[in-house]
C-alpha positions in Angstrom: -15.7 -2.1 11.0 -13.9 -1.5 14.1 -11.4 -3.8 16.0 -10.0 -2.6 19.2 -6.5 -4.1 20.1 -5.4 -5.2 23.6 -3.6 -1.9 23.7 -6.3 -0.2 23.1 -5.7 0.9 19.4 -8.6 0.9 17.4 -8.1 -0.4 13.8 -10.8 0.5 11.1 -11.1 -2.6 8.2 -13.6 -3.5 5.7 -14.3 -7.4 4.5 -16.1 -7.8 1.1 -16.3 -11.1 -0.7 -17.2 -14.9 0.4 -16.5 -15.6 3.8 -14.5 -19.0 2.7 -12.6 -17.5 -0.5 -8.8 -17.1 -0.4 -8.0 -13.7 1.3 -6.7 -10.8 -0.1 -5.4 -7.8 1.8 -5.4 -4.5 0.3 -2.6 -2.0 2.0 -3.1 1.9 1.5 -0.6 4.3 0.6 0.6 7.5 2.7 -2.1 9.9 3.1 -5.2 7.6 1.8 -7.7 5.3 3.3 -9.4 2.2 2.6 -11.2 4.0 -0.3 -7.9 3.9 -2.5 -9.0 0.6 -3.5 -12.5 1.1 -4.5 -11.9 0.3 -8.2 -10.5 -3.1 -7.5 -12.8 -4.7 -4.5 -15.6 -5.3 -7.0 -13.7 -7.4 -9.1 -11.9 -9.5 -6.5 -14.8 -9.9 -4.0 -16.4 -12.3 -6.6 -14.3 -15.0 -5.2 -11.8 -13.6 -2.8 -12.2 -12.7 0.8 -11.1 -9.0 0.7 -9.5 -7.2 3.5 -9.1 -3.5 3.4 -8.0 -1.4 6.6 -6.7 1.9 7.5 -3.2 2.0 8.4 -2.7 3.3 12.2 -3.2 7.3 11.9 -5.1 7.3 8.9 -8.8 7.1 8.0 -10.7 5.9 10.8 -8.3 4.0 12.5 -6.6 5.9 15.7 -3.2 7.1 16.2 -0.9 6.0 19.0 0.7 8.2 21.4 4.2 7.9 19.9 5.3 10.7 17.3 7.3 8.1 14.7 6.1 4.5 13.5 8.5 2.1 12.1 7.6 -0.4 9.4 8.2 -3.4 11.9 5.3 -1.9 13.9 3.1 -1.3 10.6 3.7 -5.3 9.7 3.0 -6.4 13.3 0.0 -4.3 13.3 -1.3 -6.1 9.9 -0.4 -9.5 11.8 -2.4 -8.7 14.8 -5.6 -7.8 12.5 -5.2 -11.0 10.7 -5.2 -13.0 14.0 -8.5 -11.1 15.0 -9.8 -12.3 11.6 -8.8 -15.9 12.2 -7.0 -15.7 8.6 -3.8 -17.6 8.8 -2.5 -16.7 5.1 -3.2 -14.1 2.7 -2.2 -12.4 -0.3 -0.8 -8.9 0.0 -1.3 -6.1 -2.2 0.4 -3.0 -1.1 0.8 0.4 -2.7 3.7 2.6 -1.7 4.1 2.6 2.0 1.6 -0.1 1.7 4.0 -2.1 -0.5 6.8 -1.3 1.9 5.1 -2.8 5.0 4.1 -5.8 2.8 7.6 -6.5 2.1 8.2 -6.4 5.8 5.6 -8.8 6.6 6.5 -11.2 4.0 10.0 -11.5 5.2 8.8 -11.7 8.8 5.6 -13.7 8.3 6.5 -16.1 5.7 4.3 -18.7 6.5 1.5 -16.1 6.7 2.3 -14.8 3.1 0.4 -16.7 0.1 1.7 -14.0 -2.7 2.9 -10.1 -2.8 1.8 -7.5 -5.2 4.0 -4.7 -4.7 2.7 -1.3 -6.6 4.6 1.8 -6.9 7.1 1.1 -4.1 10.8 0.2 -3.4 12.7 -1.1 -0.7 13.6 2.3 0.2 11.8 5.6 -1.1 13.3 8.7 -1.3 15.8 10.1 1.1 15.8 10.9 5.0 16.0 14.6 3.8 13.1 14.7 1.9 11.0 12.9 4.5 12.2 15.1 7.2 11.3 18.2 5.0 7.6 16.9 4.4 7.4 16.4 8.2 8.5 19.8 9.0 6.1 21.2 6.6 3.1 19.1 7.6 3.9 19.8 11.3 4.6 23.5 10.8 1.4 24.1 8.2 -0.7 20.6 8.2 -1.1 18.0 5.6 -3.1 20.4 3.2 0.0 22.4 2.6 1.3 19.4 0.7 -1.6 18.6 -1.1 -1.0 20.0 -4.5 2.6 18.7 -4.9 1.3 15.6 -3.8 -1.5 15.5 -6.1 1.2 16.1 -9.0 3.2 13.0 -8.1 0.0 11.0 -7.6 -1.6 11.5 -11.0 -0.4 12.5 -14.6 -1.6 15.8 -16.3 -3.8 14.0 -18.2 -6.0 12.7 -15.3 -5.9 16.0 -13.7 -7.5 17.4 -17.0 -9.9 14.6 -17.7 -11.2 13.7 -14.2 -10.7 16.6 -11.9 -13.7 15.7 -9.7 -12.0 12.3 -8.8 -8.4 14.2 -8.2 -10.3 16.5 -5.9 -11.6 13.8 -4.0 -8.2 12.3 -3.3 -7.4 16.0 -2.6 -9.5 15.9 0.3 -8.6 12.5 1.3 -5.1 13.8 1.7 -5.9 17.0 3.3 -8.1 15.3 6.0 -5.5 13.0 7.2 -4.3 13.2 10.8 -1.1 15.3 11.1 0.1 12.8 13.5 -0.5 9.8 11.3 1.2 11.0 8.5 4.1 12.3 10.5 4.4 8.8 11.8 4.2 7.2 8.4 6.8 9.5 7.1 9.0 8.5 10.0 8.6 4.7 9.1 9.4 5.7 5.1 12.5 7.9 6.1 14.1 5.2 8.2 13.1 1.9 6.2 15.7 0.0 4.2 14.0 -3.3 3.0 17.0 -4.6 0.9 17.8 -7.4 3.4 14.3 -8.3 4.0 13.7 -8.7 0.2 16.4 -11.3 0.0 14.4 -13.5 2.5 11.1 -13.1 0.6 9.8 -16.6 -0.7 6.3 -15.7 -1.7 5.6 -15.4 -5.6 6.0 -11.7 -5.9 4.7 -9.2 -8.6 6.2 -5.5 -8.7 3.5 -3.2 -10.4 5.1 0.3 -11.8 3.4 3.3 -13.5 5.2 4.7 -16.5 5.2 8.2 -15.4 5.5 7.6 -11.7 8.1 10.2 -10.5 8.3 9.2 -6.8 8.8 5.3 -7.4 9.8 5.2 -11.1 10.1 2.1 -13.3 13.9 2.0 -12.6 13.3 1.8 -8.8 10.6 -0.8 -9.2 13.0 -2.8 -11.4 15.5 -2.8 -8.7 12.8 -3.7 -6.1 12.0 -7.0 -8.7 15.9 -7.5 -8.8 16.3 -7.8 -5.3 13.3 -10.4 -4.5 14.2 -13.8 -5.7 11.7 -14.9 -8.6 9.9 -11.5 -8.7 8.6 -10.3 -11.8 7.7 -6.5 -13.1 4.9 -5.4 -15.1 4.7 -1.5 -16.1 1.3 0.4 -16.6 1.6 3.0 -19.4 0.2 6.3 -18.6 0.0 6.0 -15.0 2.0 8.0 -12.1 2.0 7.1 -8.4 -1.5 5.9 -7.5 -1.7 3.5 -10.5 -4.8 1.6 -9.6 -6.9 4.7 -9.6 -5.4 6.5 -12.7 -5.8 2.8 -14.9 -8.0 0.6 -12.9 -8.9 -1.9 -15.7 -5.1 -2.2 -16.9 -4.1 -2.6 -12.9 -7.2 -5.4 -12.7 -6.0 -7.4 -15.8 -2.3 -7.3 -14.6 -3.7 -8.4 -10.9 -6.0 -11.0 -12.0 -3.2 -12.5 -14.7 -0.8 -12.8 -11.8 -3.4 -14.6 -9.5 -4.1 -16.9 -12.1 -0.6 -17.8 -13.1 0.2 -18.2 -9.5 -2.9 -20.6 -8.7 -1.9 -22.4 -12.1 1.7 -22.8 -10.9 0.3 -24.2 -7.3 -1.7 -26.9 -9.2 1.1 -27.8 -11.8 
């Protein structure tokens, strides 16, 4: 569904699950769209109001005229969407840049954050040189030129061999990402350092890492856990960066375990 903001930016979102269920917002990674979470929605929507949306410049959401985004802007985008949906408080599940945005949102809007699940992410990912190089390649040759290297980081060789059609779907998803949106989010990641924000997070937090993730390896995720008061870490074996797709059953079990533990903690 489209939502057009006061500034004219159109945001595409999807709502699933019972109208009065506890809200869960799923935040996509760089170069993906709402379909990143297809394997999670059916289980979550049994009792939760599930919100998926395309980050600005991705999927069916519009791209603003500015060349570079900031993580603060992306977090404010989410706040404005929740306002439009009359959602005061939600659990956030973000992967990669989605997890970076979720960290910023939780620090800036603590009263609106129920819980955090930060997947394959960190409070700083990569280096300025890495992101500038990717931006130069995307601008010169298009996002498609980055697809093979990216898919090698997203999924393990075992997934490439066993599920080639699914991997190819993600290759198409990435390749069709608008260059402007890809550049804007790369700039946000290049400039992001959420260490100070993490120290302010008060929501119960779970960090999930893939054991084979070369982009945000378990050590980086462990450092993120240590930066957020009371956070804990789960590592999913045999998964690379897009761990919720590669190991959906394991990911969903970890997610539901955390949701159940958080609910028990509130009632105890």
